[in-house]
NUVEX-853310 format. One line per 8 residues: number of its first residue (from 1); their letters; for each residue x, y, z of N, C-alpha, C. Coordinates in pm, 1 decimal, always signed. Layout:
N
NUM) A) X,Y,Z,X,Y,Z,X,Y,Z | ...
***
This chain:
237
1) XXXXXXXX) +8752.6,-6833.3,-647.7,+8844.7,-6788.2,-544.8,+8803.0,-6648.7,-500.7 | +8809.6,-6619.6,-371.9,+8773.9,-6489.7,-320.0,+8897.5,-6416.6,-274.4 | +8883.7,-6284.8,-258.8,+8995.5,-6203.4,-215.9,+9013.0,-6217.5,-65.4 | +9124.9,-6266.3,-18.8,+9149.0,-6282.9,+123.7,+9267.2,-6199.6,+170.4 | +9342.0,-6140.3,+78.4,+9457.4,-6059.5,+115.3,+9411.0,-5934.9,+188.7 | +9466.4,-5911.4,+307.9,+9429.9,-5793.3,+384.3,+9506.7,-5672.9,+332.4 | +9447.2,-5556.1,+346.6,+9512.0,-5432.1,+306.4,+9481.7,-5328.4,+412.7 | +9583.9,-5257.9,+459.1,+9565.4,-5154.9,+560.6,+9482.6,-5040.7,+505.0
9) XXXXXXXX) +9406.7,-4974.3,+593.4,+9315.2,-4869.0,+549.7,+9386.6,-4758.6,+472.9 | +9508.1,-4723.7,+514.6,+9579.2,-4613.8,+449.3,+9641.2,-4653.5,+315.5 | +9632.9,-4782.1,+279.4,+9692.3,-4828.6,+155.0,+9595.1,-4827.3,+37.5 | +9466.5,-4806.0,+65.1,+9370.1,-4799.7,-44.4,+9395.1,-4676.1,-130.8 | +9358.5,-4686.8,-259.3,+9359.9,-4576.0,-355.5,+9501.2,-4528.3,-387.0 | +9602.4,-4610.0,-360.7,+9739.8,-4564.6,-382.3,+9801.0,-4615.0,-512.7 | +9735.8,-4711.7,-576.1,+9793.5,-4768.5,-697.5,+9683.5,-4821.9,-788.5 | +9697.7,-4795.9,-918.1,+9613.3,-4860.6,-1017.5,+9693.2,-4975.9,-1075.8
17) XXXXXXXX) +9636.3,-5095.7,-1066.4,+9709.2,-5216.8,-1101.7,+9684.3,-5257.2,-1246.3 | +9780.1,-5324.7,-1307.9,+9761.8,-5371.0,-1445.7,+9644.6,-5468.0,-1457.5 | +9589.9,-5481.4,-1578.1,+9480.2,-5576.6,-1598.7,+9519.4,-5716.9,-1552.9 | +9426.0,-5785.0,-1488.9,+9448.8,-5922.6,-1447.1,+9527.6,-5939.0,-1318.4 | +9562.4,-5828.9,-1251.6,+9635.4,-5841.1,-1125.1,+9553.4,-5917.9,-1023.2 | +9423.6,-5891.2,-1019.9,+9333.0,-5960.5,-929.2,+9232.4,-6039.1,-1012.2 | +9196.7,-6158.7,-967.8,+9104.7,-6241.8,-1045.0,+8966.4,-6180.0,-1055.0 | +8896.5,-6213.7,-1158.5,+8762.2,-6161.8,-1183.0,+8661.8,-6241.8,-1100.7
25) XXXXXXXX) +8669.8,-6222.7,-968.9,+8582.0,-6296.9,-879.0,+8444.4,-6232.0,-869.4 | +8350.2,-6308.7,-821.3,+8215.4,-6257.0,-799.3,+8187.1,-6240.4,-650.7 | +8283.8,-6272.4,-565.8,+8269.9,-6255.4,-421.9,+8388.5,-6176.0,-369.4 | +8363.9,-6096.5,-265.7,+8468.1,-6010.1,-210.5,+8462.5,-6014.9,-58.7 | +8578.2,-5999.8,+2.7,+8584.4,-6001.4,+148.2,+8636.4,-5868.6,+201.7 | +8766.2,-5844.0,+187.3,+8824.9,-5724.4,+247.4,+8826.9,-5603.8,+154.6 | +8811.7,-5623.7,+25.0,+8805.8,-5510.8,-67.2,+8736.4,-5550.2,-196.1 | +8687.8,-5447.1,-266.1,+8623.6,-5465.8,-396.6,+8722.9,-5425.3,-504.6
33) XXXXXXXX) +8724.5,-5498.4,-613.3,+8813.3,-5466.5,-724.9,+8732.3,-5400.2,-836.3 | +8757.1,-5271.2,-855.6,+8692.4,-5198.1,-965.1,+8779.0,-5209.8,-1089.4 | +8715.5,-5229.3,-1202.5,+8787.4,-5243.1,-1328.7,+8758.9,-5123.2,-1417.4 | +8863.7,-5055.2,-1459.9,+8849.9,-4941.6,-1550.0,+8825.6,-4991.9,-1692.5 | +8787.9,-4902.8,-1781.1,+8752.3,-4943.4,-1916.7,+8868.4,-5007.0,-1991.5 | +8992.1,-4969.7,-1957.5,+9108.1,-5028.8,-2024.2,+9157.5,-5155.1,-1955.6 | +9081.4,-5204.8,-1856.6,+9115.7,-5329.1,-1789.0,+9197.0,-5312.8,-1662.2 | +9253.2,-5195.5,-1638.1,+9328.9,-5174.7,-1515.8,+9237.0,-5183.6,-1394.8
41) XXXXXXXX) +9295.3,-5213.2,-1279.7,+9215.7,-5241.9,-1160.9,+9253.0,-5150.7,-1044.7 | +9152.6,-5118.5,-962.8,+9170.4,-5033.2,-846.3,+9099.8,-5097.8,-728.2 | +9174.8,-5117.7,-619.4,+9114.7,-5176.9,-498.7,+9043.5,-5068.6,-417.4 | +8919.6,-5099.0,-377.4,+8838.0,-5005.8,-301.6,+8788.6,-5072.7,-173.7 | +8788.0,-5000.1,-61.2,+8734.3,-5057.9,+62.1,+8584.2,-5076.6,+52.1 | +8533.6,-5173.7,+125.1,+8390.3,-5202.6,+127.5,+8330.4,-5139.5,+252.4 | +8232.6,-5051.1,+233.4,+8165.7,-4983.2,+344.5,+8028.2,-5044.7,+365.5 | +8007.8,-5100.9,+483.3,+7881.1,-5167.2,+515.1,+7775.8,-5061.5,+546.7
49) XXXXXXXX) +7657.0,-5075.6,+488.5,+7548.2,-4982.2,+513.4,+7476.7,-5016.4,+644.1 | +7384.2,-4929.8,+684.0,+7323.3,-4939.7,+816.7,+7249.2,-5071.3,+839.6 | +7194.6,-5131.3,+733.4,+7119.2,-5255.5,+753.1,+7208.3,-5376.4,+776.1 | +7338.8,-5362.0,+756.0,+7432.7,-5471.1,+779.8,+7438.7,-5575.0,+670.6 | +7344.1,-5570.7,+578.0,+7336.9,-5672.2,+472.4,+7377.0,-5617.9,+335.3 | +7392.6,-5487.8,+326.2,+7432.3,-5425.9,+200.5,+7556.1,-5339.7,+222.7 | +7630.5,-5318.7,+115.0,+7754.2,-5242.0,+125.0,+7783.9,-5177.9,-8.9 | +7874.8,-5080.2,-5.0,+7919.1,-5010.4,-124.7,+8071.2,-5002.9,-126.9
57) XXXXXXXX) +8128.3,-5005.0,-244.6,+8270.0,-4976.8,-259.1,+8290.0,-4827.3,-243.4 | +8397.5,-4788.4,-176.1,+8418.7,-4648.4,-140.7,+8540.5,-4590.6,-211.5 | +8531.9,-4461.7,-244.4,+8644.9,-4388.0,-299.9,+8652.1,-4251.9,-232.6 | +8765.7,-4218.7,-173.3,+8790.5,-4086.0,-117.1,+8907.8,-4028.9,-195.0 | +8876.8,-3946.1,-291.9,+8976.0,-3910.6,-392.4,+9087.2,-3822.1,-337.0 | +9060.0,-3744.9,-230.9,+9168.1,-3662.1,-177.5,+9260.5,-3738.5,-84.0 | +9234.1,-3868.1,-65.4,+9327.9,-3956.2,+3.5,+9404.5,-4045.1,-94.6 | +9372.9,-4032.3,-222.7,+9439.9,-4112.6,-324.4,+9580.0,-4058.7,-350.5
65) XXXXXXXX) +9665.4,-4145.3,-400.7,+9798.5,-4099.7,-441.9,+9784.4,-4004.1,-559.7 | +9886.5,-3922.4,-581.1,+9884.1,-3832.2,-695.0,+9875.0,-3909.0,-826.0 | +9938.2,-4027.2,-829.9,+9935.3,-4107.9,-951.8,+9793.7,-4155.1,-983.5 | +9719.5,-4198.2,-880.0,+9582.1,-4243.6,-900.3,+9493.6,-4125.8,-939.0 | +9505.8,-4013.8,-867.6,+9428.0,-3894.8,-902.1,+9455.6,-3852.3,-1045.2 | +9581.8,-3852.1,-1085.0,+9618.7,-3811.4,-1219.6,+9554.6,-3902.2,-1323.9 | +9554.5,-4031.7,-1297.1,+9497.1,-4127.2,-1391.4,+9345.7,-4110.5,-1402.2 | +9278.6,-4093.4,-1289.1,+9133.8,-4076.2,-1290.7,+9096.5,-3945.6,-1361.0
73) XXXXXXXX) +9171.4,-3838.3,-1332.2,+9143.3,-3709.5,-1396.1,+9165.7,-3716.9,-1546.3 | +9272.2,-3784.0,-1588.4,+9300.0,-3799.0,-1730.9,+9187.3,-3875.0,-1800.5 | +9142.0,-3982.6,-1737.7,+9035.2,-4063.2,-1798.0,+8906.1,-3983.5,-1810.8 | +8870.9,-3909.0,-1705.2,+8747.2,-3830.9,-1711.7,+8760.2,-3717.2,-1812.3 | +8874.8,-3653.2,-1815.5,+8895.9,-3544.4,-1911.1,+8879.6,-3593.6,-2055.2 | +8932.8,-3711.4,-2084.1,+8921.7,-3764.4,-2219.7,+8777.4,-3800.7,-2254.1 | +8701.3,-3844.7,-2153.9,+8561.7,-3878.7,-2178.8,+8479.4,-3755.4,-2213.4 | +8509.0,-3643.5,-2147.6,+8425.0,-3525.1,-2168.1,+8484.9,-3426.1,-2267.3
81) XXXXXXXX) +8606.5,-3451.2,-2313.7,+8670.8,-3358.0,-2407.8,+8584.7,-3331.2,-2531.7 | +8518.0,-3434.9,-2589.7,+8436.6,-3407.4,-2708.8,+8320.7,-3311.5,-2683.7 | +8286.2,-3287.3,-2557.8,+8174.5,-3198.8,-2526.3,+8214.5,-3051.3,-2530.3 | +8341.9,-3023.4,-2557.2,+8392.4,-2886.2,-2574.2,+8359.2,-2798.4,-2452.9 | +8402.5,-2844.9,-2337.9,+8374.3,-2776.9,-2211.9,+8454.0,-2646.6,-2202.3 | +8385.7,-2539.5,-2163.6,+8451.4,-2410.2,-2143.9,+8504.6,-2393.8,-2002.1 | +8429.7,-2445.9,-1905.8,+8467.3,-2424.7,-1766.3,+8419.4,-2542.9,-1681.6 | +8500.7,-2580.1,-1583.1,+8469.0,-2686.2,-1488.2,+8422.8,-2623.6,-1358.3
89) XXXXXXXX) +8310.8,-2671.4,-1304.3,+8265.8,-2634.3,-1170.4,+8275.9,-2757.8,-1081.8 | +8330.3,-2740.6,-960.4,+8351.1,-2853.4,-871.0,+8263.7,-2846.1,-748.0 | +8216.5,-2963.2,-703.7,+8134.0,-2972.5,-584.2,+8221.2,-3000.1,-461.3 | +8191.6,-2934.6,-349.0,+8268.8,-2960.8,-227.1,+8223.1,-3091.1,-161.9 | +8313.1,-3149.1,-84.0,+8450.7,-3104.4,-72.3,+8542.1,-3189.7,-162.8 | +8511.4,-3317.6,-173.6,+8600.2,-3407.9,-245.6,+8596.5,-3385.4,-396.2 | +8486.8,-3332.2,-445.8,+8479.3,-3304.9,-588.8,+8574.6,-3196.3,-634.1 | +8617.3,-3110.2,-541.3,+8706.7,-3001.3,-578.4,+8842.9,-3054.0,-622.5
97) XXXXXXXX) +8891.3,-3155.6,-553.9,+9020.6,-3214.3,-589.4,+9018.6,-3266.9,-732.6 | +8914.1,-3341.7,-766.3,+8903.7,-3398.9,-900.5,+8875.9,-3291.2,-1004.0 | +8790.0,-3196.3,-971.0,+8754.1,-3091.6,-1067.1,+8876.0,-3010.7,-1109.1 | +8959.9,-2975.2,-1013.2,+9080.5,-2898.8,-1044.9,+9172.2,-2977.7,-1137.4 | +9186.8,-3107.2,-1108.6,+9275.1,-3190.8,-1190.0,+9220.0,-3209.1,-1330.4 | +9088.5,-3226.4,-1344.1,+9026.9,-3242.3,-1476.5,+9041.7,-3113.6,-1556.8 | +9021.5,-2999.8,-1491.4,+9036.6,-2871.5,-1560.9,+9178.2,-2856.1,-1616.7 | +9277.2,-2895.7,-1538.9,+9415.1,-2888.9,-1586.8,+9436.7,-2980.8,-1705.4
105) XXXXXXXX) +9379.6,-3102.0,-1699.9,+9394.9,-3196.2,-1810.6,+9332.4,-3142.5,-1939.2 | +9228.2,-3063.0,-1924.9,+9162.1,-3004.9,-2042.3,+9231.8,-2878.2,-2090.4 | +9337.6,-2838.3,-2020.4,+9411.4,-2720.1,-2061.5,+9352.6,-2589.9,-2012.2 | +9262.6,-2595.3,-1913.7,+9202.2,-2474.3,-1860.8,+9297.5,-2405.6,-1763.3 | +9284.2,-2276.7,-1751.5,+9368.4,-2199.8,-1660.2,+9315.8,-2202.0,-1517.5 | +9187.1,-2231.6,-1501.0,+9126.9,-2227.8,-1368.2,+9001.4,-2314.5,-1369.0 | +8942.2,-2330.6,-1252.6,+8810.9,-2393.7,-1241.4,+8731.0,-2314.6,-1139.5 | +8601.6,-2344.0,-1128.0,+8513.9,-2271.1,-1037.0,+8472.9,-2363.5,-922.8
113) XXXXXXXX) +8520.2,-2338.5,-800.2,+8479.0,-2420.7,-687.2,+8349.1,-2370.3,-625.8 | +8249.8,-2455.6,-615.7,+8133.4,-2425.1,-533.0,+8173.6,-2454.1,-388.4 | +8102.3,-2399.0,-291.7,+8148.0,-2413.8,-154.0,+8035.8,-2420.7,-52.6 | +8070.4,-2461.3,+68.4,+7975.4,-2467.0,+179.8,+8007.7,-2363.6,+286.6 | +8115.8,-2291.2,+269.0,+8154.4,-2186.5,+363.4,+8105.0,-2052.3,+310.5 | +8016.7,-1987.9,+386.0,+7954.9,-1863.6,+338.6,+8045.4,-1744.1,+369.4 | +8100.1,-1684.9,+264.4,+8177.7,-1563.2,+279.2,+8081.5,-1444.4,+294.5 | +8129.1,-1335.1,+352.4,+8036.5,-1226.7,+384.9,+7975.8,-1161.0,+261.6
121) XXXXXXXX) +8040.7,-1175.3,+146.1,+7985.4,-1113.3,+25.3,+7893.2,-1208.6,-52.3 | +7878.1,-1333.2,-4.7,+7787.4,-1426.7,-71.2,+7642.6,-1381.5,-50.2 | +7556.1,-1426.6,-141.3,+7414.5,-1392.8,-131.5,+7334.4,-1519.7,-104.9 | +7244.6,-1511.8,-8.8,+7169.5,-1630.4,+32.7,+7085.7,-1687.1,-81.2 | +7037.9,-1600.4,-169.3,+6956.7,-1650.8,-280.7,+7039.9,-1728.9,-381.7 | +7172.0,-1719.6,-371.4,+7261.3,-1800.0,-455.8,+7314.4,-1918.0,-376.5 | +7221.2,-1988.2,-312.1,+7256.9,-2107.1,-233.9,+7139.2,-2202.1,-230.1 | +7170.2,-2330.4,-204.2,+7067.3,-2434.5,-190.4,+7110.5,-2528.6,-78.7
129) XXXXXXXX) +7017.1,-2602.9,-18.8,+7055.5,-2703.9,+80.9,+7142.6,-2811.5,+15.9 | +7233.9,-2868.4,+95.5,+7325.9,-2969.7,+45.2,+7331.8,-3086.3,+142.1 | +7320.8,-3207.8,+88.4,+7342.7,-3329.5,+166.0,+7408.5,-3431.1,+75.4 | +7464.6,-3535.6,+136.4,+7527.2,-3642.4,+58.7,+7516.1,-3772.4,+136.6 | +7553.2,-3882.6,+72.7,+7544.7,-4013.1,+139.0,+7640.0,-4021.9,+257.1 | +7752.0,-3948.7,+253.0,+7849.9,-3956.7,+360.9,+7821.5,-3857.5,+473.2 | +7746.0,-3750.6,+444.2,+7710.2,-3653.0,+547.9,+7561.9,-3620.3,+536.7 | +7473.4,-3719.7,+562.4,+7331.1,-3700.4,+534.7,+7259.0,-3609.4,+633.0
137) XXXXXXXX) +7310.6,-3594.0,+755.6,+7235.5,-3521.5,+857.3,+7288.8,-3381.2,+883.5 | +7398.4,-3344.2,+819.5,+7454.6,-3212.5,+844.8,+7374.6,-3105.1,+773.3 | +7353.0,-2994.7,+844.9,+7276.9,-2883.2,+789.9,+7372.9,-2792.7,+714.3 | +7387.0,-2816.7,+585.8,+7479.2,-2740.2,+502.8,+7404.6,-2673.5,+388.3 | +7465.9,-2568.5,+336.3,+7415.5,-2506.0,+215.2,+7529.0,-2498.0,+114.9 | +7491.7,-2506.0,-11.3,+7587.9,-2497.5,-120.5,+7579.4,-2358.4,-181.2 | +7695.2,-2292.8,-195.4,+7700.1,-2155.4,-244.0,+7783.8,-2146.6,-372.0 | +7749.7,-2047.3,-452.2,+7836.3,-2006.7,-562.5,+7878.6,-1863.1,-534.9
145) XXXXXXXX) +8004.8,-1836.1,-549.8,+8055.5,-1700.6,-531.9,+7996.8,-1611.6,-640.8 | +7921.1,-1506.9,-604.5,+7858.5,-1423.1,-709.0,+7958.8,-1361.0,-804.2 | +8083.5,-1345.9,-760.9,+8185.8,-1289.6,-850.3,+8222.8,-1385.5,-962.4 | +8191.9,-1516.6,-943.2,+8227.3,-1617.7,-1042.7,+8120.7,-1636.6,-1150.2 | +8003.3,-1580.0,-1129.5,+7893.2,-1603.6,-1223.6,+7925.7,-1561.7,-1367.0 | +7997.3,-1452.5,-1390.9,+8030.0,-1418.0,-1529.9,+8115.2,-1523.5,-1600.0 | +8189.2,-1603.5,-1522.7,+8271.0,-1709.3,-1582.5,+8188.4,-1831.6,-1620.1 | +8066.5,-1841.2,-1565.6,+7980.0,-1956.6,-1589.1,+7865.9,-1927.3,-1685.5
153) XXXXXXXX) +7816.9,-1805.7,-1681.6,+7699.1,-1769.3,-1760.4,+7728.6,-1776.3,-1910.5 | +7641.5,-1847.7,-1981.0,+7656.0,-1859.6,-2125.5,+7769.0,-1949.8,-2170.7 | +7826.7,-2025.3,-2078.9,+7939.1,-2112.6,-2112.2,+7895.7,-2259.3,-2108.4 | +7977.6,-2345.1,-2170.3,+7953.4,-2489.2,-2164.3,+8022.2,-2541.7,-2037.5 | +7939.7,-2575.3,-1938.1,+7987.5,-2606.1,-1803.8,+7980.8,-2756.0,-1777.6 | +8086.5,-2809.3,-1714.6,+8085.0,-2945.5,-1661.1,+8083.6,-2935.1,-1509.6 | +7988.6,-3000.5,-1446.1,+7978.9,-3005.7,-1300.0,+8040.4,-3137.4,-1254.0 | +8144.3,-3129.0,-1170.1,+8224.3,-3245.6,-1134.0,+8215.1,-3274.3,-984.4
161) XXXXXXXX) +8193.8,-3400.9,-950.2,+8204.8,-3450.5,-812.9,+8296.5,-3571.1,-815.2 | +8343.8,-3614.5,-699.7,+8430.8,-3732.2,-698.9,+8351.4,-3859.2,-722.6 | +8232.7,-3869.2,-657.2,+8146.9,-3987.2,-666.0,+8002.9,-3941.1,-682.7 | +7930.1,-4007.0,-769.5,+7784.9,-3987.9,-776.4,+7722.6,-4115.4,-721.9 | +7652.3,-4103.5,-608.6,+7598.3,-4220.6,-539.7,+7446.6,-4211.5,-528.4 | +7397.3,-4145.6,-424.4,+7252.7,-4128.3,-411.7,+7200.3,-4023.3,-508.5 | +7289.3,-3938.0,-555.8,+7250.5,-3830.2,-645.2,+7219.7,-3700.5,-573.6 | +7221.4,-3701.5,-438.9,+7182.4,-3582.3,-363.6,+7274.9,-3464.3,-390.3
169) XXXXXXXX) +7405.8,-3488.0,-387.5,+7500.6,-3377.0,-405.9,+7493.5,-3319.4,-546.3 | +7490.8,-3406.5,-646.9,+7491.4,-3358.0,-784.5,+7361.6,-3283.9,-816.6 | +7248.7,-3329.2,-757.8,+7121.9,-3259.9,-778.7,+7124.2,-3123.3,-711.2 | +7187.6,-3113.1,-593.8,+7201.9,-2982.9,-529.1,+7281.9,-2888.4,-618.1 | +7390.8,-2938.9,-676.0,+7469.3,-2857.4,-767.0,+7390.3,-2812.9,-888.5 | +7311.6,-2904.5,-943.0,+7226.5,-2869.5,-1057.8,+7124.9,-2762.7,-1019.8 | +7064.2,-2779.2,-902.2,+6963.3,-2683.5,-857.1,+7022.8,-2544.1,-844.3 | +7144.3,-2537.9,-788.4,+7209.4,-2408.9,-770.1,+7242.6,-2345.1,-904.9
177) XXXXXXXX) +7302.9,-2421.0,-993.6,+7343.7,-2364.1,-1121.6,+7223.4,-2326.1,-1207.7 | +7122.5,-2410.2,-1211.2,+7005.6,-2377.9,-1293.7,+6931.6,-2256.6,-1238.1 | +6933.8,-2239.3,-1104.9,+6873.3,-2120.1,-1045.9,+6947.6,-1993.7,-1088.2 | +7074.3,-2011.0,-1125.4,+7155.5,-1898.9,-1174.4,+7149.7,-1885.9,-1325.0 | +7062.5,-1964.6,-1390.0,+7050.0,-1958.3,-1535.1,+7158.1,-2033.9,-1608.8 | +7221.7,-2131.2,-1540.7,+7332.2,-2207.7,-1599.6,+7290.7,-2354.7,-1606.8 | +7295.6,-2413.1,-1725.6,+7258.5,-2553.9,-1743.5,+7381.4,-2633.2,-1786.1 | +7439.2,-2713.3,-1694.2,+7559.0,-2790.2,-1728.4,+7533.5,-2885.9,-1844.8
185) XXXXXXXX) +7633.2,-2901.1,-1930.1,+7622.8,-2995.3,-2040.6,+7681.6,-3131.1,-2003.6 | +7757.1,-3136.6,-1891.9,+7819.3,-3260.8,-1846.0,+7810.5,-3267.2,-1694.2 | +7780.2,-3386.9,-1643.4,+7791.1,-3418.2,-1501.8,+7895.3,-3529.8,-1491.3 | +8007.5,-3502.2,-1426.2,+8116.3,-3598.7,-1427.4,+8157.4,-3642.9,-1288.6 | +8213.4,-3764.0,-1280.3,+8263.0,-3818.3,-1153.7,+8366.1,-3925.5,-1183.5 | +8450.6,-3952.4,-1085.0,+8542.8,-4064.3,-1098.3,+8466.9,-4196.2,-1089.1 | +8374.5,-4205.1,-990.8,+8301.8,-4330.6,-968.9,+8151.5,-4306.6,-968.9 | +8079.5,-4390.3,-1041.6,+7934.0,-4397.1,-1034.5,+7902.6,-4513.6,-941.4
193) XXXXXXXX) +7852.5,-4482.0,-822.7,+7837.2,-4579.7,-715.2,+7693.2,-4630.9,-710.9 | +7673.8,-4753.5,-755.6,+7543.6,-4818.3,-768.8,+7457.5,-4744.3,-871.6 | +7327.6,-4769.2,-869.1,+7237.3,-4709.9,-967.4,+7137.4,-4614.7,-902.7 | +7152.4,-4588.2,-772.9,+7050.1,-4511.0,-702.6,+7041.1,-4367.5,-750.9 | +7148.7,-4314.1,-804.9,+7149.3,-4175.5,-851.6,+7054.7,-4151.9,-969.0 | +7023.7,-4258.4,-1041.3,+6940.6,-4241.7,-1161.1,+6801.9,-4186.5,-1127.4 | +6740.3,-4234.9,-1019.9,+6608.0,-4186.4,-982.1,+6613.2,-4040.0,-940.3 | +6717.5,-4002.6,-865.3,+6730.6,-3863.7,-821.5,+6745.4,-3770.7,-940.4
201) XXXXXXXX) +6828.0,-3809.5,-1036.7,+6847.2,-3725.2,-1153.9,+6721.9,-3721.0,-1240.9 | +6652.5,-3833.7,-1251.5,+6529.3,-3835.7,-1330.6,+6425.5,-3741.7,-1271.6 | +6420.8,-3734.8,-1137.8,+6326.3,-3644.1,-1072.6,+6362.6,-3498.3,-1098.9 | +6492.6,-3472.3,-1118.0,+6538.6,-3335.9,-1145.1,+6516.2,-3296.7,-1290.2 | +6508.4,-3396.9,-1378.2,+6488.6,-3368.6,-1520.5,+6534.1,-3486.3,-1604.3 | +6454.4,-3522.0,-1703.1,+6483.6,-3641.2,-1783.2,+6610.8,-3626.8,-1866.2 | +6658.4,-3505.3,-1886.6,+6776.0,-3485.0,-1970.6,+6906.5,-3518.5,-1900.1 | +6907.5,-3525.2,-1766.3,+7034.2,-3528.4,-1694.8,+7107.5,-3661.5,-1703.3
209) XXXXXXXX) +7037.9,-3772.6,-1698.5,+7105.7,-3902.7,-1696.2,+7196.2,-3921.4,-1817.1 | +7155.1,-3871.3,-1932.1,+7234.8,-3886.0,-2054.0,+7360.1,-3799.5,-2051.5 | +7369.4,-3707.2,-1957.9,+7484.5,-3618.3,-1950.2,+7586.7,-3663.8,-1845.1 | +7564.0,-3779.9,-1784.6,+7652.7,-3830.1,-1679.3,+7768.7,-3908.3,-1740.3 | +7890.8,-3877.0,-1695.3,+8010.6,-3947.6,-1737.2,+8089.4,-3988.5,-1613.1 | +8130.4,-4116.0,-1607.1,+8211.8,-4164.0,-1496.3,+8329.9,-4243.1,-1549.1 | +8436.8,-4245.0,-1471.3,+8553.9,-4323.6,-1510.7,+8524.8,-4472.2,-1495.7 | +8457.7,-4508.5,-1386.4,+8418.8,-4647.8,-1365.7,+8294.2,-4651.6,-1278.9
217) XXXXXXXX) +8228.2,-4766.6,-1275.8,+8106.1,-4784.6,-1197.6,+8123.4,-4901.2,-1102.1 | +8057.1,-4892.0,-986.7,+8058.6,-5000.3,-888.7,+7915.3,-5032.5,-847.9 | +7887.0,-5158.3,-817.6,+7749.4,-5198.3,-787.4,+7717.8,-5192.0,-637.6 | +7589.2,-5201.2,-606.8,+7548.7,-5230.1,-470.7,+7589.5,-5373.5,-438.9 | +7640.5,-5397.8,-319.5,+7680.6,-5530.9,-276.2,+7585.2,-5581.7,-168.8 | +7570.4,-5712.6,-162.4,+7491.7,-5772.7,-55.0,+7566.2,-5891.5,+2.5 | +7542.3,-5917.3,+130.7,+7609.9,-6027.1,+199.4,+7543.2,-6159.1,+162.1 | +7624.4,-6259.1,+125.3,+7567.9,-6389.6,+90.7,+7570.2,-6484.1,+210.5
225) XXXXXXXX) +7527.4,-6607.1,+188.2,+7516.1,-6702.7,+297.6,+7650.4,-6735.2,+361.1 | +7758.0,-6720.3,+284.5,+7891.7,-6747.6,+336.4,+7951.8,-6626.5,+407.7 | +7877.5,-6516.1,+414.4,+7926.3,-6397.0,+481.3,+8014.9,-6309.0,+395.1 | +8026.0,-6342.0,+266.8,+8106.0,-6260.8,+175.2,+8014.3,-6164.9,+99.3 | +8077.1,-6074.2,+26.4,+8001.6,-5973.7,-47.3,+7994.6,-6009.7,-194.9 | +7876.1,-5992.7,-251.5,+7856.1,-6018.2,-393.2,+7765.7,-5908.7,-449.7 | +7764.1,-5898.5,-581.2,+7678.5,-5798.0,-645.0,+7533.4,-5826.3,-611.7 | +7463.2,-5721.7,-567.7,+7323.7,-5737.5,-526.6,+7236.9,-5768.1,-648.2
233) XXXXX) +7150.2,-5867.2,-631.9,+7059.1,-5903.9,-740.4,+6948.4,-5801.2,-757.0 | +6914.2,-5734.5,-647.0,+6808.0,-5633.1,-650.7,+6863.9,-5503.0,-598.0 | +6853.3,-5394.9,-673.5,+6904.3,-5265.6,-626.2,+6836.5,-5225.3,-496.3 | +6915.8,-5169.8,-403.6,+6861.9,-5121.7,-276.9,+6827.2,-4975.3,-293.6 | +6706.9,-4938.6,-257.9,+6663.8,-4799.0,-269.8,+6688.1,-4723.6,-141.4
***
């Protein structure tokens, strides 16, 4: 049986459903059902890629209900708690929402937001180019506020984004922090979207993949002969 129930665009990410609410189908039409480690389910919209034959499940965490954000932040915080994190750094823009919530769950008083808006006291050498799967052509740079460096230097840092997909954003964050002499011990996200990020992280350093923590993972999807979406047999690069 496939999912045929329609859901309005603004209704996604508003509720985490009990285990078994939706059948464990292998085909999807209007939405993808992500399953968390405890069996609970979250409906995600399917975003068709440029070739028309592949798609990804999407998560926009700052459009999620507070209940969903709270649950995702709690799950990620519990996953990384054993790593004894001193400070959370968040990637803009959607990663900031999750990073702040995870920091609170860990009992931290604050978190460190990285940003794309250059304040007049920022230094250009404390910035790197930034791109992502959702904004691939925009000419942006990622900055760290130089006043925040004492809070990061010599500390056990977790770098948090909402989704790790192509790996471009998280690698930009790594490049910026390592250029500042800071090596994160954790790379965290609510969703690990397909497997494409693994190559990007491997190119940045063989140690990084083992430091990735996600609340749940979603696969690359491909259109089948019936016009429905199923898990891709071959990863799309």
